[in-house]
PDB file of N, CA, C and O in Angstrom:
ATOM      1  N   MET A   1     127.461 146.842 113.836  1.00  0.00           N
ATOM      2  CA  MET A   1     126.720 146.916 112.598  1.00  0.00           C
ATOM      3  C   MET A   1     125.398 146.171 112.761  1.00  0.00           C
ATOM      4  O   MET A   1     125.347 145.091 113.351  1.00  0.00           O
ATOM      5  N   LYS A   2     124.363 146.747 112.245  1.00  0.00           N
ATOM      6  CA  LYS A   2     123.024 146.187 112.372  1.00  0.00           C
ATOM      7  C   LYS A   2     122.771 145.129 111.292  1.00  0.00           C
ATOM      8  O   LYS A   2     123.179 145.305 110.144  1.00  0.00           O
ATOM      9  N   PRO A   3     122.096 144.025 111.659  1.00  0.00           N
ATOM     10  CA  PRO A   3     121.736 143.020 110.649  1.00  0.00           C
ATOM     11  C   PRO A   3     120.798 143.605 109.598  1.00  0.00           C
ATOM     12  O   PRO A   3     120.048 144.541 109.872  1.00  0.00           O
ATOM     13  N   VAL A   4     120.850 143.036 108.383  1.00  0.00           N
ATOM     14  CA  VAL A   4     120.069 143.546 107.261  1.00  0.00           C
ATOM     15  C   VAL A   4     119.500 142.378 106.465  1.00  0.00           C
ATOM     16  O   VAL A   4     120.188 141.387 106.220  1.00  0.00           O
ATOM     17  N   ILE A   5     118.232 142.504 106.062  1.00  0.00           N
ATOM     18  CA  ILE A   5     117.661 141.629 105.046  1.00  0.00           C
ATOM     19  C   ILE A   5     117.654 142.468 103.786  1.00  0.00           C
ATOM     20  O   ILE A   5     116.845 143.384 103.641  1.00  0.00           O
ATOM     21  N   SER A   6     118.563 142.150 102.875  1.00  0.00           N
ATOM     22  CA  SER A   6     118.881 143.100 101.807  1.00  0.00           C
ATOM     23  C   SER A   6     118.069 142.940 100.531  1.00  0.00           C
ATOM     24  O   SER A   6     117.856 143.927  99.827  1.00  0.00           O
ATOM     25  N   SER A   7     117.611 141.747 100.205  1.00  0.00           N
ATOM     26  CA  SER A   7     116.832 141.606  98.975  1.00  0.00           C
ATOM     27  C   SER A   7     115.871 140.437  99.092  1.00  0.00           C
ATOM     28  O   SER A   7     116.123 139.468  99.809  1.00  0.00           O
ATOM     29  N   ILE A   8     114.768 140.550  98.371  1.00  0.00           N
ATOM     30  CA  ILE A   8     113.720 139.534  98.366  1.00  0.00           C
ATOM     31  C   ILE A   8     113.414 139.174  96.921  1.00  0.00           C
ATOM     32  O   ILE A   8     113.215 140.057  96.086  1.00  0.00           O
ATOM     33  N   GLU A   9     113.377 137.889  96.625  1.00  0.00           N
ATOM     34  CA  GLU A   9     112.931 137.407  95.323  1.00  0.00           C
ATOM     35  C   GLU A   9     111.881 136.333  95.579  1.00  0.00           C
ATOM     36  O   GLU A   9     112.019 135.524  96.497  1.00  0.00           O
ATOM     37  N   ILE A  10     110.826 136.331  94.758  1.00  0.00           N
ATOM     38  CA  ILE A  10     109.780 135.320  94.891  1.00  0.00           C
ATOM     39  C   ILE A  10     109.603 134.633  93.543  1.00  0.00           C
ATOM     40  O   ILE A  10     109.390 135.281  92.518  1.00  0.00           O
ATOM     41  N   GLU A  11     109.696 133.307  93.569  1.00  0.00           N
ATOM     42  CA  GLU A  11     109.484 132.534  92.349  1.00  0.00           C
ATOM     43  C   GLU A  11     108.885 131.191  92.727  1.00  0.00           C
ATOM     44  O   GLU A  11     109.410 130.500  93.600  1.00  0.00           O
ATOM     45  N   ASN A  12     107.788 130.814  92.075  1.00  0.00           N
ATOM     46  CA  ASN A  12     107.115 129.536  92.328  1.00  0.00           C
ATOM     47  C   ASN A  12     106.772 129.351  93.806  1.00  0.00           C
ATOM     48  O   ASN A  12     106.953 128.270  94.367  1.00  0.00           O
ATOM     49  N   ARG A  13     106.273 130.426  94.429  1.00  0.00           N
ATOM     50  CA  ARG A  13     105.849 130.422  95.834  1.00  0.00           C
ATOM     51  C   ARG A  13     106.986 130.082  96.799  1.00  0.00           C
ATOM     52  O   ARG A  13     106.765 129.490  97.855  1.00  0.00           O
ATOM     53  N   VAL A  14     108.204 130.468  96.417  1.00  0.00           N
ATOM     54  CA  VAL A  14     109.358 130.350  97.301  1.00  0.00           C
ATOM     55  C   VAL A  14     109.994 131.730  97.417  1.00  0.00           C
ATOM     56  O   VAL A  14     110.311 132.364  96.410  1.00  0.00           O
ATOM     57  N   ILE A  15     110.177 132.186  98.647  1.00  0.00           N
ATOM     58  CA  ILE A  15     110.857 133.454  98.909  1.00  0.00           C
ATOM     59  C   ILE A  15     112.337 133.152  99.120  1.00  0.00           C
ATOM     60  O   ILE A  15     112.692 132.268  99.900  1.00  0.00           O
ATOM     61  N   VAL A  16     113.189 133.883  98.428  1.00  0.00           N
ATOM     62  CA  VAL A  16     114.630 133.828  98.673  1.00  0.00           C
ATOM     63  C   VAL A  16     115.028 135.197  99.201  1.00  0.00           C
ATOM     64  O   VAL A  16     114.893 136.209  98.512  1.00  0.00           O
ATOM     65  N   ALA A  17     115.518 135.212 100.429  1.00  0.00           N
ATOM     66  CA  ALA A  17     115.895 136.464 101.083  1.00  0.00           C
ATOM     67  C   ALA A  17     117.381 136.453 101.388  1.00  0.00           C
ATOM     68  O   ALA A  17     117.875 135.556 102.071  1.00  0.00           O
ATOM     69  N   LYS A  18     118.089 137.446 100.883  1.00  0.00           N
ATOM     70  CA  LYS A  18     119.520 137.582 101.183  1.00  0.00           C
ATOM     71  C   LYS A  18     119.667 138.414 102.447  1.00  0.00           C
ATOM     72  O   LYS A  18     118.944 139.387 102.660  1.00  0.00           O
ATOM     73  N   TYR A  19     120.620 138.009 103.284  1.00  0.00           N
ATOM     74  CA  TYR A  19     120.821 138.720 104.547  1.00  0.00           C
ATOM     75  C   TYR A  19     122.304 138.956 104.799  1.00  0.00           C
ATOM     76  O   TYR A  19     123.174 138.312 104.212  1.00  0.00           O
ATOM     77  N   GLN A  20     122.556 139.906 105.696  1.00  0.00           N
ATOM     78  CA  GLN A  20     123.910 140.215 106.145  1.00  0.00           C
ATOM     79  C   GLN A  20     123.870 140.400 107.656  1.00  0.00           C
ATOM     80  O   GLN A  20     122.946 141.015 108.190  1.00  0.00           O
ATOM     81  N   ARG A  21     124.855 139.877 108.326  1.00  0.00           N
ATOM     82  CA  ARG A  21     125.056 140.043 109.762  1.00  0.00           C
ATOM     83  C   ARG A  21     123.947 139.421 110.625  1.00  0.00           C
ATOM     84  O   ARG A  21     123.741 139.855 111.759  1.00  0.00           O
ATOM     85  N   LEU A  22     123.233 138.417 110.109  1.00  0.00           N
ATOM     86  CA  LEU A  22     122.327 137.634 110.959  1.00  0.00           C
ATOM     87  C   LEU A  22     123.128 136.459 111.491  1.00  0.00           C
ATOM     88  O   LEU A  22     123.795 135.765 110.724  1.00  0.00           O
ATOM     89  N   MET A  23     123.071 136.232 112.767  1.00  0.00           N
ATOM     90  CA  MET A  23     123.882 135.191 113.381  1.00  0.00           C
ATOM     91  C   MET A  23     123.142 133.862 113.386  1.00  0.00           C
ATOM     92  O   MET A  23     121.917 133.818 113.264  1.00  0.00           O
ATOM     93  N   VAL A  24     123.904 132.773 113.529  1.00  0.00           N
ATOM     94  CA  VAL A  24     123.325 131.440 113.593  1.00  0.00           C
ATOM     95  C   VAL A  24     122.281 131.408 114.705  1.00  0.00           C
ATOM     96  O   VAL A  24     122.515 131.926 115.797  1.00  0.00           O
ATOM     97  N   GLY A  25     121.137 130.802 114.426  1.00  0.00           N
ATOM     98  CA  GLY A  25     120.042 130.728 115.396  1.00  0.00           C
ATOM     99  C   GLY A  25     119.021 131.831 115.258  1.00  0.00           C
ATOM    100  O   GLY A  25     117.959 131.764 115.878  1.00  0.00           O
ATOM    101  N   ALA A  26     119.314 132.859 114.454  1.00  0.00           N
ATOM    102  CA  ALA A  26     118.326 133.926 114.249  1.00  0.00           C
ATOM    103  C   ALA A  26     117.092 133.333 113.569  1.00  0.00           C
ATOM    104  O   ALA A  26     117.205 132.431 112.740  1.00  0.00           O
ATOM    105  N   LYS A  27     115.918 133.847 113.926  1.00  0.00           N
ATOM    106  CA  LYS A  27     114.658 133.369 113.368  1.00  0.00           C
ATOM    107  C   LYS A  27     114.114 134.420 112.411  1.00  0.00           C
ATOM    108  O   LYS A  27     114.123 135.611 112.723  1.00  0.00           O
ATOM    109  N   VAL A  28     113.640 133.983 111.244  1.00  0.00           N
ATOM    110  CA  VAL A  28     113.051 134.886 110.257  1.00  0.00           C
ATOM    111  C   VAL A  28     111.632 134.409 109.980  1.00  0.00           C
ATOM    112  O   VAL A  28     111.402 133.222 109.750  1.00  0.00           O
ATOM    113  N   VAL A  29     110.677 135.345 110.005  1.00  0.00           N
ATOM    114  CA  VAL A  29     109.270 134.993 109.823  1.00  0.00           C
ATOM    115  C   VAL A  29     108.608 135.987 108.867  1.00  0.00           C
ATOM    116  O   VAL A  29     108.957 137.167 108.844  1.00  0.00           O
ATOM    117  N   LEU A  30     107.658 135.498 108.086  1.00  0.00           N
ATOM    118  CA  LEU A  30     106.866 136.345 107.197  1.00  0.00           C
ATOM    119  C   LEU A  30     105.792 137.053 108.013  1.00  0.00           C
ATOM    120  O   LEU A  30     105.147 136.440 108.865  1.00  0.00           O
ATOM    121  N   VAL A  31     105.599 138.353 107.750  1.00  0.00           N
ATOM    122  CA  VAL A  31     104.616 139.153 108.489  1.00  0.00           C
ATOM    123  C   VAL A  31     103.682 139.818 107.487  1.00  0.00           C
ATOM    124  O   VAL A  31     104.132 140.423 106.513  1.00  0.00           O
ATOM    125  N   GLU A  32     102.380 139.704 107.730  1.00  0.00           N
ATOM    126  CA  GLU A  32     101.377 140.387 106.917  1.00  0.00           C
ATOM    127  C   GLU A  32     101.348 141.852 107.341  1.00  0.00           C
ATOM    128  O   GLU A  32     101.090 142.150 108.507  1.00  0.00           O
ATOM    129  N   LYS A  33     101.606 142.756 106.424  1.00  0.00           N
ATOM    130  CA  LYS A  33     101.749 144.167 106.774  1.00  0.00           C
ATOM    131  C   LYS A  33     100.458 144.770 107.328  1.00  0.00           C
ATOM    132  O   LYS A  33     100.504 145.505 108.315  1.00  0.00           O
ATOM    133  N   ALA A  34      99.309 144.475 106.716  1.00  0.00           N
ATOM    134  CA  ALA A  34      98.049 145.105 107.117  1.00  0.00           C
ATOM    135  C   ALA A  34      97.706 144.839 108.583  1.00  0.00           C
ATOM    136  O   ALA A  34      97.207 145.724 109.278  1.00  0.00           O
ATOM    137  N   SER A  35      97.973 143.621 109.049  1.00  0.00           N
ATOM    138  CA  SER A  35      97.604 143.254 110.424  1.00  0.00           C
ATOM    139  C   SER A  35      98.808 143.163 111.355  1.00  0.00           C
ATOM    140  O   SER A  35      98.634 143.025 112.566  1.00  0.00           O
ATOM    141  N   ASP A  36     100.017 143.236 110.819  1.00  0.00           N
ATOM    142  CA  ASP A  36     101.267 143.042 111.564  1.00  0.00           C
ATOM    143  C   ASP A  36     101.308 141.649 112.203  1.00  0.00           C
ATOM    144  O   ASP A  36     101.966 141.443 113.223  1.00  0.00           O
ATOM    145  N   ARG A  37     100.599 140.703 111.591  1.00  0.00           N
ATOM    146  CA  ARG A  37     100.510 139.339 112.115  1.00  0.00           C
ATOM    147  C   ARG A  37     101.640 138.490 111.555  1.00  0.00           C
ATOM    148  O   ARG A  37     101.843 138.422 110.343  1.00  0.00           O
ATOM    149  N   GLN A  38     102.379 137.838 112.465  1.00  0.00           N
ATOM    150  CA  GLN A  38     103.424 136.908 112.054  1.00  0.00           C
ATOM    151  C   GLN A  38     102.763 135.604 111.615  1.00  0.00           C
ATOM    152  O   GLN A  38     101.797 135.154 112.231  1.00  0.00           O
ATOM    153  N   LEU A  39     103.277 135.011 110.569  1.00  0.00           N
ATOM    154  CA  LEU A  39     102.735 133.765 110.041  1.00  0.00           C
ATOM    155  C   LEU A  39     103.691 132.635 110.430  1.00  0.00           C
ATOM    156  O   LEU A  39     104.654 132.365 109.713  1.00  0.00           O
ATOM    157  N   PRO A  40     103.429 131.976 111.560  1.00  0.00           N
ATOM    158  CA  PRO A  40     104.391 131.018 112.121  1.00  0.00           C
ATOM    159  C   PRO A  40     104.728 129.849 111.206  1.00  0.00           C
ATOM    160  O   PRO A  40     105.799 129.257 111.334  1.00  0.00           O
ATOM    161  N   GLU A  41     103.824 129.504 110.276  1.00  0.00           N
ATOM    162  CA  GLU A  41     104.109 128.391 109.374  1.00  0.00           C
ATOM    163  C   GLU A  41     105.223 128.721 108.380  1.00  0.00           C
ATOM    164  O   GLU A  41     105.678 127.846 107.644  1.00  0.00           O
ATOM    165  N   THR A  42     105.661 129.984 108.356  1.00  0.00           N
ATOM    166  CA  THR A  42     106.744 130.400 107.451  1.00  0.00           C
ATOM    167  C   THR A  42     108.071 130.620 108.182  1.00  0.00           C
ATOM    168  O   THR A  42     109.042 131.061 107.568  1.00  0.00           O
ATOM    169  N   THR A  43     108.127 130.325 109.464  1.00  0.00           N
ATOM    170  CA  THR A  43     109.328 130.580 110.258  1.00  0.00           C
ATOM    171  C   THR A  43     110.485 129.689 109.811  1.00  0.00           C
ATOM    172  O   THR A  43     110.321 128.491 109.580  1.00  0.00           O
ATOM    173  N   THR A  44     111.647 130.306 109.696  1.00  0.00           N
ATOM    174  CA  THR A  44     112.871 129.554 109.404  1.00  0.00           C
ATOM    175  C   THR A  44     113.996 130.113 110.267  1.00  0.00           C
ATOM    176  O   THR A  44     113.917 131.244 110.746  1.00  0.00           O
ATOM    177  N   ARG A  45     115.021 129.330 110.457  1.00  0.00           N
ATOM    178  CA  ARG A  45     116.160 129.761 111.272  1.00  0.00           C
ATOM    179  C   ARG A  45     117.426 129.799 110.432  1.00  0.00           C
ATOM    180  O   ARG A  45     117.601 129.017 109.497  1.00  0.00           O
ATOM    181  N   VAL A  46     118.301 130.725 110.788  1.00  0.00           N
ATOM    182  CA  VAL A  46     119.613 130.804 110.149  1.00  0.00           C
ATOM    183  C   VAL A  46     120.454 129.665 110.707  1.00  0.00           C
ATOM    184  O   VAL A  46     120.681 129.584 111.914  1.00  0.00           O
ATOM    185  N   ALA A  47     120.916 128.787 109.825  1.00  0.00           N
ATOM    186  CA  ALA A  47     121.697 127.625 110.251  1.00  0.00           C
ATOM    187  C   ALA A  47     123.189 127.809 110.004  1.00  0.00           C
ATOM    188  O   ALA A  47     124.011 127.117 110.605  1.00  0.00           O
ATOM    189  N   SER A  48     123.537 128.733 109.129  1.00  0.00           N
ATOM    190  CA  SER A  48     124.941 128.934 108.764  1.00  0.00           C
ATOM    191  C   SER A  48     125.667 129.771 109.812  1.00  0.00           C
ATOM    192  O   SER A  48     125.114 130.731 110.349  1.00  0.00           O
ATOM    193  N   ARG A  49     126.883 129.403 110.089  1.00  0.00           N
ATOM    194  CA  ARG A  49     127.714 130.197 111.010  1.00  0.00           C
ATOM    195  C   ARG A  49     128.284 131.441 110.322  1.00  0.00           C
ATOM    196  O   ARG A  49     128.804 132.344 110.976  1.00  0.00           O
ATOM    197  N   VAL A  50     128.176 131.470 108.998  1.00  0.00           N
ATOM    198  CA  VAL A  50     128.639 132.631 108.236  1.00  0.00           C
ATOM    199  C   VAL A  50     127.536 133.693 108.291  1.00  0.00           C
ATOM    200  O   VAL A  50     126.388 133.375 107.981  1.00  0.00           O
ATOM    201  N   PRO A  51     127.836 134.941 108.674  1.00  0.00           N
ATOM    202  CA  PRO A  51     126.784 135.947 108.859  1.00  0.00           C
ATOM    203  C   PRO A  51     126.243 136.575 107.573  1.00  0.00           C
ATOM    204  O   PRO A  51     125.509 137.562 107.627  1.00  0.00           O
ATOM    205  N   VAL A  52     126.603 136.006 106.414  1.00  0.00           N
ATOM    206  CA  VAL A  52     126.084 136.494 105.130  1.00  0.00           C
ATOM    207  C   VAL A  52     125.568 135.285 104.369  1.00  0.00           C
ATOM    208  O   VAL A  52     126.256 134.269 104.264  1.00  0.00           O
ATOM    209  N   GLY A  53     124.344 135.395 103.832  1.00  0.00           N
ATOM    210  CA  GLY A  53     123.813 134.257 103.097  1.00  0.00           C
ATOM    211  C   GLY A  53     122.404 134.520 102.592  1.00  0.00           C
ATOM    212  O   GLY A  53     121.981 135.665 102.433  1.00  0.00           O
ATOM    213  N   ALA A  54     121.695 133.439 102.346  1.00  0.00           N
ATOM    214  CA  ALA A  54     120.328 133.537 101.838  1.00  0.00           C
ATOM    215  C   ALA A  54     119.468 132.469 102.503  1.00  0.00           C
ATOM    216  O   ALA A  54     119.932 131.371 102.814  1.00  0.00           O
ATOM    217  N   LEU A  55     118.206 132.823 102.710  1.00  0.00           N
ATOM    218  CA  LEU A  55     117.212 131.905 103.258  1.00  0.00           C
ATOM    219  C   LEU A  55     116.166 131.608 102.206  1.00  0.00           C
ATOM    220  O   LEU A  55     115.876 132.447 101.353  1.00  0.00           O
ATOM    221  N   ARG A  56     115.602 130.418 102.265  1.00  0.00           N
ATOM    222  CA  ARG A  56     114.493 130.048 101.378  1.00  0.00           C
ATOM    223  C   ARG A  56     113.283 129.737 102.256  1.00  0.00           C
ATOM    224  O   ARG A  56     113.371 128.964 103.211  1.00  0.00           O
ATOM    225  N   ILE A  57     112.155 130.352 101.915  1.00  0.00           N
ATOM    226  CA  ILE A  57     110.909 130.113 102.646  1.00  0.00           C
ATOM    227  C   ILE A  57     109.842 129.719 101.639  1.00  0.00           C
ATOM    228  O   ILE A  57     109.474 130.511 100.772  1.00  0.00           O
ATOM    229  N   ARG A  58     109.346 128.492 101.756  1.00  0.00           N
ATOM    230  CA  ARG A  58     108.268 128.032 100.879  1.00  0.00           C
ATOM    231  C   ARG A  58     106.947 128.557 101.435  1.00  0.00           C
ATOM    232  O   ARG A  58     106.650 128.403 102.620  1.00  0.00           O
ATOM    233  N   LEU A  59     106.156 129.184 100.550  1.00  0.00           N
ATOM    234  CA  LEU A  59     104.879 129.755 100.964  1.00  0.00           C
ATOM    235  C   LEU A  59     103.789 128.684 100.947  1.00  0.00           C
ATOM    236  O   LEU A  59     103.565 128.050  99.916  1.00  0.00           O
ATOM    237  N   PRO A  60     103.110 128.476 102.073  1.00  0.00           N
ATOM    238  CA  PRO A  60     101.980 127.553 102.080  1.00  0.00           C
ATOM    239  C   PRO A  60     100.847 128.090 101.202  1.00  0.00           C
ATOM    240  O   PRO A  60     100.757 129.297 100.977  1.00  0.00           O
ATOM    241  N   ASP A  61      99.994 127.211 100.713  1.00  0.00           N
ATOM    242  CA  ASP A  61      98.873 127.630  99.873  1.00  0.00           C
ATOM    243  C   ASP A  61      97.943 128.595 100.590  1.00  0.00           C
ATOM    244  O   ASP A  61      97.254 129.381  99.940  1.00  0.00           O
ATOM    245  N   ALA A  62      97.909 128.551 101.923  1.00  0.00           N
ATOM    246  CA  ALA A  62      97.002 129.402 102.697  1.00  0.00           C
ATOM    247  C   ALA A  62      97.401 130.880 102.687  1.00  0.00           C
ATOM    248  O   ALA A  62      96.599 131.733 103.069  1.00  0.00           O
ATOM    249  N   ILE A  63      98.629 131.197 102.255  1.00  0.00           N
ATOM    250  CA  ILE A  63      99.075 132.597 102.218  1.00  0.00           C
ATOM    251  C   ILE A  63      98.334 133.310 101.090  1.00  0.00           C
ATOM    252  O   ILE A  63      98.423 132.921  99.926  1.00  0.00           O
ATOM    253  N   LYS A  64      97.609 134.351 101.458  1.00  0.00           N
ATOM    254  CA  LYS A  64      96.782 135.087 100.500  1.00  0.00           C
ATOM    255  C   LYS A  64      97.569 136.241  99.879  1.00  0.00           C
ATOM    256  O   LYS A  64      98.564 136.691 100.448  1.00  0.00           O
ATOM    257  N   PRO A  65      97.126 136.722  98.710  1.00  0.00           N
ATOM    258  CA  PRO A  65      97.788 137.882  98.099  1.00  0.00           C
ATOM    259  C   PRO A  65      97.751 139.091  99.044  1.00  0.00           C
ATOM    260  O   PRO A  65      96.790 139.282  99.788  1.00  0.00           O
ATOM    261  N   GLY A  66      98.796 139.884  98.999  1.00  0.00           N
ATOM    262  CA  GLY A  66      98.855 141.083  99.833  1.00  0.00           C
ATOM    263  C   GLY A  66     100.273 141.591  99.968  1.00  0.00           C
ATOM    264  O   GLY A  66     101.187 141.144  99.276  1.00  0.00           O
ATOM    265  N   THR A  67     100.433 142.541 100.881  1.00  0.00           N
ATOM    266  CA  THR A  67     101.734 143.139 101.164  1.00  0.00           C
ATOM    267  C   THR A  67     102.300 142.496 102.424  1.00  0.00           C
ATOM    268  O   THR A  67     101.616 142.373 103.440  1.00  0.00           O
ATOM    269  N   TYR A  68     103.549 142.095 102.335  1.00  0.00           N
ATOM    270  CA  TYR A  68     104.215 141.388 103.428  1.00  0.00           C
ATOM    271  C   TYR A  68     105.616 141.955 103.617  1.00  0.00           C
ATOM    272  O   TYR A  68     106.103 142.736 102.800  1.00  0.00           O
ATOM    273  N   PHE A  69     106.251 141.549 104.706  1.00  0.00           N
ATOM    274  CA  PHE A  69     107.676 141.806 104.927  1.00  0.00           C
ATOM    275  C   PHE A  69     108.224 140.681 105.784  1.00  0.00           C
ATOM    276  O   PHE A  69     107.464 139.928 106.392  1.00  0.00           O
ATOM    277  N   LEU A  70     109.539 140.568 105.832  1.00  0.00           N
ATOM    278  CA  LEU A  70     110.199 139.590 106.688  1.00  0.00           C
ATOM    279  C   LEU A  70     110.744 140.287 107.915  1.00  0.00           C
ATOM    280  O   LEU A  70     111.290 141.386 107.824  1.00  0.00           O
ATOM    281  N   ARG A  71     110.596 139.652 109.051  1.00  0.00           N
ATOM    282  CA  ARG A  71     111.149 140.180 110.297  1.00  0.00           C
ATOM    283  C   ARG A  71     112.097 139.126 110.862  1.00  0.00           C
ATOM    284  O   ARG A  71     111.771 137.939 110.900  1.00  0.00           O
ATOM    285  N   ALA A  72     113.265 139.569 111.296  1.00  0.00           N
ATOM    286  CA  ALA A  72     114.256 138.667 111.882  1.00  0.00           C
ATOM    287  C   ALA A  72     114.400 138.973 113.368  1.00  0.00           C
ATOM    288  O   ALA A  72     114.370 140.127 113.795  1.00  0.00           O
ATOM    289  N   PHE A  73     114.558 137.908 114.136  1.00  0.00           N
ATOM    290  CA  PHE A  73     114.781 138.005 115.576  1.00  0.00           C
ATOM    291  C   PHE A  73     116.101 137.329 115.899  1.00  0.00           C
ATOM    292  O   PHE A  73     116.435 136.292 115.326  1.00  0.00           O
ATOM    293  N   ASN A  74     116.854 137.924 116.826  1.00  0.00           N
ATOM    294  CA  ASN A  74     118.126 137.305 117.211  1.00  0.00           C
ATOM    295  C   ASN A  74     117.860 136.105 118.119  1.00  0.00           C
ATOM    296  O   ASN A  74     116.704 135.793 118.406  1.00  0.00           O
ATOM    297  N   GLY A  75     118.899 135.443 118.565  1.00  0.00           N
ATOM    298  CA  GLY A  75     118.766 134.261 119.408  1.00  0.00           C
ATOM    299  C   GLY A  75     118.089 134.507 120.736  1.00  0.00           C
ATOM    300  O   GLY A  75     117.681 133.558 121.404  1.00  0.00           O
ATOM    301  N   HIS A  76     117.957 135.772 121.137  1.00  0.00           N
ATOM    302  CA  HIS A  76     117.296 136.127 122.391  1.00  0.00           C
ATOM    303  C   HIS A  76     115.839 136.540 122.172  1.00  0.00           C
ATOM    304  O   HIS A  76     115.153 136.915 123.123  1.00  0.00           O
ATOM    305  N   GLY A  77     115.361 136.473 120.918  1.00  0.00           N
ATOM    306  CA  GLY A  77     113.979 136.841 120.609  1.00  0.00           C
ATOM    307  C   GLY A  77     113.762 138.329 120.404  1.00  0.00           C
ATOM    308  O   GLY A  77     112.618 138.778 120.326  1.00  0.00           O
ATOM    309  N   GLU A  78     114.835 139.102 120.315  1.00  0.00           N
ATOM    310  CA  GLU A  78     114.723 140.546 120.103  1.00  0.00           C
ATOM    311  C   GLU A  78     114.733 140.867 118.613  1.00  0.00           C
ATOM    312  O   GLU A  78     115.377 140.172 117.827  1.00  0.00           O
ATOM    313  N   ASP A  79     114.010 141.935 118.221  1.00  0.00           N
ATOM    314  CA  ASP A  79     114.021 142.361 116.815  1.00  0.00           C
ATOM    315  C   ASP A  79     115.456 142.589 116.359  1.00  0.00           C
ATOM    316  O   ASP A  79     116.243 143.245 117.042  1.00  0.00           O
ATOM    317  N   ALA A  80     115.786 142.034 115.186  1.00  0.00           N
ATOM    318  CA  ALA A  80     117.140 142.199 114.651  1.00  0.00           C
ATOM    319  C   ALA A  80     117.129 142.927 113.311  1.00  0.00           C
ATOM    320  O   ALA A  80     117.996 143.763 113.058  1.00  0.00           O
ATOM    321  N   ALA A  81     116.152 142.618 112.442  1.00  0.00           N
ATOM    322  CA  ALA A  81     116.124 143.226 111.112  1.00  0.00           C
ATOM    323  C   ALA A  81     114.719 143.118 110.539  1.00  0.00           C
ATOM    324  O   ALA A  81     113.901 142.314 110.984  1.00  0.00           O
ATOM    325  N   ARG A  82     114.463 143.962 109.528  1.00  0.00           N
ATOM    326  CA  ARG A  82     113.174 143.958 108.830  1.00  0.00           C
ATOM    327  C   ARG A  82     113.454 144.214 107.359  1.00  0.00           C
ATOM    328  O   ARG A  82     114.253 145.083 107.010  1.00  0.00           O
ATOM    329  N   SER A  83     112.792 143.454 106.504  1.00  0.00           N
ATOM    330  CA  SER A  83     112.970 143.664 105.068  1.00  0.00           C
ATOM    331  C   SER A  83     112.095 144.811 104.596  1.00  0.00           C
ATOM    332  O   SER A  83     111.255 145.323 105.337  1.00  0.00           O
ATOM    333  N   ALA A  84     112.308 145.199 103.362  1.00  0.00           N
ATOM    334  CA  ALA A  84     111.385 146.124 102.699  1.00  0.00           C
ATOM    335  C   ALA A  84     110.075 145.378 102.448  1.00  0.00           C
ATOM    336  O   ALA A  84     110.051 144.148 102.405  1.00  0.00           O
ATOM    337  N   ASP A  85     108.997 146.127 102.285  1.00  0.00           N
ATOM    338  CA  ASP A  85     107.703 145.521 101.952  1.00  0.00           C
ATOM    339  C   ASP A  85     107.774 144.917 100.553  1.00  0.00           C
ATOM    340  O   ASP A  85     108.494 145.415  99.687  1.00  0.00           O
ATOM    341  N   PHE A  86     107.016 143.832 100.340  1.00  0.00           N
ATOM    342  CA  PHE A  86     106.907 143.226  99.009  1.00  0.00           C
ATOM    343  C   PHE A  86     105.524 142.627  98.852  1.00  0.00           C
ATOM    344  O   PHE A  86     104.822 142.360  99.827  1.00  0.00           O
ATOM    345  N   GLU A  87     105.153 142.423  97.600  1.00  0.00           N
ATOM    346  CA  GLU A  87     103.824 141.906  97.267  1.00  0.00           C
ATOM    347  C   GLU A  87     103.878 140.419  96.954  1.00  0.00           C
ATOM    348  O   GLU A  87     104.787 139.935  96.281  1.00  0.00           O
ATOM    349  N   ILE A  88     102.882 139.715  97.460  1.00  0.00           N
ATOM    350  CA  ILE A  88     102.653 138.336  97.073  1.00  0.00           C
ATOM    351  C   ILE A  88     101.345 138.321  96.320  1.00  0.00           C
ATOM    352  O   ILE A  88     100.308 138.704  96.863  1.00  0.00           O
ATOM    353  N   GLY A  89     101.379 137.882  95.071  1.00  0.00           N
ATOM    354  CA  GLY A  89     100.206 137.997  94.227  1.00  0.00           C
ATOM    355  C   GLY A  89      99.535 136.716  94.007  1.00  0.00           C
ATOM    356  O   GLY A  89      98.523 136.661  93.309  1.00  0.00           O
TER     357      GLY A  89
END
């Protein structure tokens, strides 16, 4: 079964992303859709051994309005999952 980032909620410049089947050590990063540029200051890792959960990513003030998505990489650095596009306003 393929890992999934199933939902995104944004409130007070904090992204809450629910995931399924991401393993401990997986890295999740915010990506600007227009440039496909990863924003390393938003990188977080899955710390839970349970493969279902939620991540919180605080958005730095430097993040500008636009269309973004989350990309997850497994412990080997390979693409694991991608969220749907969402807007940061």
